C-alpha positions in Angstrom: -52.9 48.1 11.5 -49.2 47.2 11.7 -47.9 46.1 15.0 -44.7 47.3 16.8 -43.6 43.7 17.1 -43.8 43.1 13.3 -41.8 46.3 12.6 -39.1 45.6 15.2 -38.8 42.0 14.0 -38.0 43.1 10.5 -35.7 45.9 11.7 -33.7 43.6 14.0 -33.6 40.8 11.4 -32.0 43.0 8.6 -29.7 45.0 10.9 -28.4 41.7 12.5 -27.8 40.2 9.1 -25.9 43.3 7.9 -23.7 43.3 11.0 -23.0 39.6 10.8 -21.9 39.9 7.1 -19.7 42.9 8.0 -18.0 41.1 10.9 -17.8 37.7 9.3 -14.5 38.3 7.5 -12.8 38.8 10.9 -14.0 35.3 12.0 -12.9 33.7 8.7 -9.5 35.4 9.0 -8.6 33.9 12.4 -9.7 30.3 11.5 -6.5 28.3 11.3 -4.3 31.5 11.8 -1.0 30.7 13.4 1.1 33.8 12.7 2.5 35.7 15.7 0.5 38.5 17.4 1.7 41.9 16.2 0.3 44.2 18.9 -3.1 45.6 19.5 -3.0 48.7 17.2 -1.6 46.7 14.2 -4.3 44.0 14.6 -7.0 46.7 15.2 -5.9 48.5 12.0 -6.1 45.3 10.0 -9.5 44.6 11.5 -10.8 48.0 10.3 -9.6 47.2 6.8 -11.5 43.9 6.7 -14.6 45.5 8.0 -14.4 48.5 5.6 -13.9 46.2 2.6 -16.8 44.0 3.6 -19.0 47.1 3.9 -17.9 48.2 0.4 -18.9 44.8 -1.0 -22.3 45.0 0.7 -22.9 48.4 -0.9 -23.5 46.6 -4.2 -26.1 44.4 -2.5 -27.9 47.5 -1.0 -28.1 49.1 -4.4 -29.0 46.0 -6.4 -32.7 46.8 -6.2 -33.8 43.4 -5.2 -37.4 43.6 -3.9 -36.8 41.2 -1.0 -33.8 43.0 0.4 -34.6 45.5 3.1 -38.3 44.9 3.3 -40.5 46.4 4.7 -38.6 49.7 4.8 -38.7 50.5 1.0 -35.9 51.2 -1.5 -35.7 54.9 -0.7 -34.9 54.2 3.0 -32.6 51.3 1.9 -30.6 53.8 -0.3 -30.4 56.2 2.6 -28.9 53.4 4.7 -26.6 52.7 1.8 -25.4 56.3 1.8 -24.7 56.3 5.6 -23.0 52.9 5.4 -20.7 54.4 2.7 -19.5 57.1 5.1 -18.7 54.4 7.7 -16.9 52.2 5.1 -14.8 55.2 4.2 -14.0 55.8 7.9 -13.0 52.2 8.4 -10.8 52.0 5.3 -9.1 55.3 6.1 -8.7 54.2 9.7 -7.0 51.1 8.4 -4.3 53.0 6.7 -3.8 55.7 9.3 -3.6 53.4 12.3 -1.2 51.0 10.6 1.1 53.9 9.5 1.1 55.3 13.1 1.6 51.9 14.7 4.5 50.8 12.6 6.3 53.0 10.1 7.2 49.9 8.1 3.7 49.9 6.7 4.5 53.2 4.9 6.3 51.1 2.4 3.0 50.1 0.9 2.7 53.7 -0.4 6.4 54.0 -1.3 6.8 54.0 -5.2 10.5 53.1 -4.9 9.6 49.8 -3.2 6.7 48.7 -5.4 5.3 51.2 -7.9 2.2 49.2 -9.1 1.2 48.5 -5.5 1.6 52.2 -4.6 -0.4 53.3 -7.6 -3.2 50.8 -6.8 -3.5 51.6 -3.1 -3.2 55.4 -3.6 -5.8 55.1 -6.3 -8.1 53.2 -4.0 -7.7 55.9 -1.3 -8.4 58.6 -3.8 -11.4 56.7 -5.3 -13.2 56.1 -2.0 -12.7 59.7 -0.9 -14.0 60.9 -4.3 -17.0 58.7 -3.7 -17.8 60.5 -0.5 -17.1 64.0 -1.8 -19.1 63.6 -5.0 -22.0 62.1 -3.2 -22.2 64.5 -0.3 -21.6 67.6 -2.4 -22.9 66.5 -5.8 -25.3 69.4 -6.2 -22.9 72.0 -4.9 -20.2 70.7 -7.3 -22.8 70.8 -10.1 -22.1 67.2 -11.1 -24.7 65.9 -13.5 -26.6 63.0 -12.0 -25.8 60.7 -15.0 -22.1 61.2 -14.7 -22.2 60.8 -11.0 -24.1 57.6 -11.2 -21.7 56.1 -13.7 -18.6 57.2 -11.8 -20.1 56.1 -8.5 -20.3 52.4 -9.6 -16.9 52.4 -11.3 -15.1 54.0 -8.4 -16.7 51.5 -5.9 -15.8 48.6 -8.2 -12.2 49.8 -8.3 -12.0 50.0 -4.5 -13.3 46.5 -4.0 -11.0 45.1 -6.7 -7.9 46.7 -5.3 -8.9 45.8 -1.8 -9.3 42.1 -2.7 -6.0 42.0 -4.6 -4.3 43.8 -1.6 -5.6 41.1 0.8 -4.4 38.3 -1.5 -0.9 39.9 -1.8 -0.5 40.5 1.9 -2.0 37.1 2.7 -1.3 37.4 6.5 -4.8 36.4 7.4 -5.8 34.7 4.2 -3.0 32.2 3.6 -5.3 29.2 3.1 -6.6 28.5 -0.4 -10.2 28.3 0.8 -9.9 31.8 2.4 -8.6 33.2 -0.8 -11.2 31.5 -2.9 -13.9 32.9 -0.5 -12.7 36.5 -0.8 -12.5 36.3 -4.5 -15.9 34.8 -4.7 -17.4 37.6 -2.5 -15.7 40.2 -4.7 -16.9 38.6 -7.9 -20.5 38.4 -6.4 -20.3 42.1 -5.7 -19.1 42.8 -9.2 -21.8 40.5 -10.6 -24.5 42.6 -8.9 -23.3 45.7 -10.6 -23.3 44.0 -13.9 -26.8 42.6 -13.3 -28.1 46.0 -12.4 -26.4 47.9 -15.3 -26.4 45.3 -18.0 -28.8 42.5 -17.5 -31.7 44.6 -16.3 -31.5 47.0 -19.3 -31.4 44.0 -21.5 -34.6 42.7 -20.0 -36.2 46.2 -20.2 -35.4 46.4 -23.9 -38.0 43.6 -24.5 -40.7 45.7 -22.8 -40.7 49.2 -24.3 -43.2 52.0 -23.5 -44.3 54.9 -25.6 -45.0 58.5 -24.4 -48.7 59.2 -25.4 -49.2 62.6 -23.7 -47.3 65.4 -22.0 -49.6 67.7 -20.0 -48.6 70.8 -18.0 -50.5 70.6 -14.6 -49.3 73.9 -13.3 -46.3 76.1 -14.2 -43.2 74.0 -14.2 -45.0 70.7 -13.4 -45.8 68.1 -16.1 -47.7 64.8 -16.3 -46.2 62.3 -18.7 -48.4 59.4 -19.7 -46.8 56.2 -21.0 -48.4 53.3 -22.8 -47.0 49.7 -23.0 -45.9 48.6 -26.4 -46.3 44.9 -27.2 -46.8 43.8 -23.6 -49.4 44.0 -20.8 -47.7 46.8 -18.8 -46.6 46.8 -15.2 -48.3 45.7 -12.0 -47.6 48.1 -9.2 -48.9 49.1 -5.8 -50.2 52.7 -5.6 -47.5 54.8 -4.1 -44.5 53.0 -5.6 -42.0 54.5 -8.0 -40.1 53.4 -11.1 -36.8 54.3 -12.9 -37.3 55.7 -16.4 -34.9 55.8 -19.4 -36.1 57.9 -22.3 -34.7 57.1 -25.8 -34.3 54.2 -28.2 -32.0 52.2 -25.9 -32.2 51.3 -22.1 -28.4 51.1 -22.0 -28.1 54.7 -21.1 -26.8 56.8 -18.2 -30.1 58.7 -18.4 -32.1 56.8 -15.8 -34.1 58.7 -13.2 -36.5 57.7 -10.4 -40.1 59.1 -10.3 -43.2 58.1 -8.3 -46.2 56.9 -10.3 -49.1 59.3 -10.0 -51.7 57.2 -11.8 -54.1 54.6 -10.5 -52.9 51.1 -10.0 -56.1 50.0 -11.8 -55.1 51.7 -15.1 -52.9 50.1 -17.8 -51.1 53.3 -18.8 -48.7 54.8 -16.3 -48.5 58.5 -15.5 -45.5 60.3 -14.0 -45.9 63.8 -12.7 -42.6 65.6 -12.8 -41.5 69.0 -11.5 -38.8 71.0 -13.4 -35.8 71.0 -11.0 -32.8 70.7 -13.3 -30.9 68.2 -15.4 -33.4 65.8 -17.1 -36.5 67.3 -15.4 -35.8 70.8 -16.9 -36.6 69.4 -20.4 -39.6 67.1 -19.5 -42.0 69.6 -21.1 -40.2 69.1 -24.4 -40.7 65.4 -24.6 -42.3 64.4 -27.9 -45.3 62.2 -28.3 -44.3 58.8 -29.6 -40.9 58.8 -27.9 -39.8 55.4 -26.7 -39.1 54.9 -23.0 -38.1 52.0 -20.7 -39.3 51.5 -17.2 -37.7 49.6 -14.4 -39.6 48.7 -11.2 -41.8 49.1 -9.4 -40.1 49.9 -6.1 -41.0 51.3 -2.7 -43.1 50.5 0.3 -44.8 53.9 0.7 -48.2 52.4 0.1 -51.6 51.9 1.7 -51.6 48.2 0.8 -50.9 46.9 4.3 -52.7 49.6 6.3 -55.9 48.5 8.1 -56.2 51.7 10.1 -59.5 53.4 10.5 -58.0 56.6 9.2 -55.1 57.4 7.0 -53.5 60.9 6.9 -51.3 62.2 4.0 -49.2 65.2 4.9 -47.6 66.3 1.7 -45.9 69.2 0.1 -45.1 70.3 -3.5 -44.4 67.4 -5.9 -44.7 65.0 -2.9 -48.3 64.9 -4.0 -47.5 62.2 -6.6 -47.7 59.0 -4.4 -50.8 60.4 -2.7 -52.5 61.0 -6.0 -51.8 57.4 -7.1 -53.3 56.1 -3.9 -56.4 58.3 -4.0 -57.0 57.5 -7.7 -56.7 53.8 -6.9 -59.1 54.1 -3.9 -61.6 55.8 -6.3 -61.3 53.1 -9.0 -61.8 50.4 -6.4 -64.7 52.1 -4.7 -62.7 52.0 -1.4 -64.4 54.4 1.1 -61.8 54.2 3.9 -61.4 57.6 5.7 -58.5 59.8 4.4 -57.3 63.2 5.4 -54.9 65.1 3.1 -52.9 68.1 4.3 -51.3 69.6 1.2 -48.8 72.5 1.3 -48.1 74.5 -1.8 -46.9 78.1 -2.7 -50.3 79.2 -4.1 -53.6 77.9 -5.6 -52.2 78.5 -9.1 -49.1 76.4 -8.3 -51.1 73.5 -6.7 -51.1 70.4 -9.0 -54.4 68.6 -9.2 -56.3 71.3 -7.3 -59.6 70.7 -9.2 -59.1 66.9 -9.1 -58.8 67.0 -5.4 -62.3 68.6 -5.2 -63.7 65.8 -7.5 -62.0 63.1 -5.4 -63.5 64.7 -2.2 -66.9 64.2 -3.6 -66.3 60.6 -4.6 -64.3 59.4 -1.6 -64.4 59.6 2.2 -61.8 62.3 1.8 -61.0 65.6 3.6 -58.5 67.8 1.8 -56.8 70.7 3.6 -54.9 73.0 1.4 -52.1 75.1 3.0 -51.0 78.0 0.8 -47.9 80.0 1.5 -48.9 83.0 -0.5 -52.7 83.0 -1.1 -54.7 85.8 -2.7 -57.1 87.9 -0.7 -60.1 85.6 -1.4 -58.5 82.6 0.3 -60.1 81.7 3.6 -58.3 78.4 4.3 -55.0 77.5 6.0 -52.0 79.7 5.2 -48.2 79.7 5.7 -46.4 76.4 6.2 -47.6 73.1 7.6 -46.8 73.1 11.3 -48.0 71.6 14.6 -50.9 74.0 14.9 -52.3 73.1 11.5 -51.8 69.4 12.2 -53.4 69.7 15.6 -56.5 71.3 14.1 -57.1 68.6 11.6 -55.5 65.4 12.9 -55.0 65.5 16.7 -58.3 63.9 17.6 -57.6 60.9 15.3 -54.0 60.1 16.4 -54.7 56.7 17.9 -56.6 55.4 14.9 -54.4 56.7 12.1 -51.4 55.9 10.0 -49.4 58.8 8.6 -47.9 59.2 5.2 -45.4 62.0 4.8 -43.8 63.2 1.5 -42.5 66.6 0.5 -39.6 69.0 1.0 -37.1 68.0 3.6 -37.8 71.0 6.0 -41.5 70.2 5.9 -40.9 66.5 6.6 -38.6 67.3 9.5 -41.3 69.4 11.1 -44.0 66.9 10.6 -42.0 63.9 11.7 -40.8 65.8 14.8 -44.4 66.7 15.7 -45.7 63.2 15.3 -42.9 61.8 17.4 -43.7 64.4 20.1 -47.3 63.2 19.9 -46.2 59.7 20.6 -47.1 58.2 17.2 -45.1 54.9 17.0 -42.6 54.5 14.2 -44.5 51.6 12.6 -47.5 53.9 11.9 -45.3 56.7 10.4 -44.3 56.3 6.7 -42.0 58.7 5.1 -40.6 59.0 1.5 -38.0 61.5 0.6 -37.3 62.3 -3.0 -33.5 62.3 -2.7 -32.5 58.7 -3.4 -30.7 59.4 -6.6 
């Protein structure tokens, strides 16, 4: 079983490193600085700009999908941190401009087109770009922005902000007058740009050498499909049950159409299965995919796995399409003959809309597995749990095993909020509580 010390050590390590990298530009700026002090608010506003630009640069690191970055939290949680860090970066950069304008009206000349039109256009564009990043991310679904176009514009807008910010620092040069300071800032900006190029160009180039082919498309229940992929000309992909991949369907991996899905097949099988629910955009057409279609997979990613769990009992509390990582883990346990004790509490609208209902029965006979189905709208013959997963249901099936269990939670956000809150109230330590939310795109 994981220990609190291990979890805290990793958490402190990564958070400290992030903060050091964010604050480091301030330290570098004052080395050898001899210019006169301009007052607290001016210097504070400048400091906000340095911090905001550093955070924007680090955003490229957080989204570069390097397996060693952010362990052991998982890519989904890392991307959630990336989103929150983006809001702070926007706040720091906007604060930079607002505080300087209020502290000294002379700074308004930076946005005066009659003084320097190119500079005004660049800085105004950067303000608009970073604000557009926030608006299109937070309200993407409400604004009906297609994921593919959002993903493309997201990277380009961020790239524009970092480029303009770096040029702005070079031109002002108040705190980066030394050649080595300028070289360092340019190097950091180029590194950030390089990560974007690596992610959007080099990785697809590598993926092109390892194509996959769709060999079956099966409807599990109404609106939920399982797509099986077979490696073409290579040995496939080694993954840990519970992880996810990014898939690009078509003849080329150089496409905006790249989407994340959790693998639902066993880690012991060569072919990979993805189980996808129709929710819009790409998923609305998954049932129309043709056998023989080429696809490209990137990954695997994620730490939502049983691999490091040594607990006597593991509990999956899942809802809807959140079943996919659980199925991968259970199928892998079956193929390995692993008889560790597992309890699954699975919430769905009805028996007819429960993916893998019959397979759960088969797995229960083969594994040390107890499955508790919770149906929102069961028929009159149903004698199991009904409604939504709540504290009462959890208490009936899990409360007596709290001290010996690790908990894996995946499903709709309202369900996860209830489950996480209940486990926190029960005193379950954070290092024995694993969550994966399907909103990392």
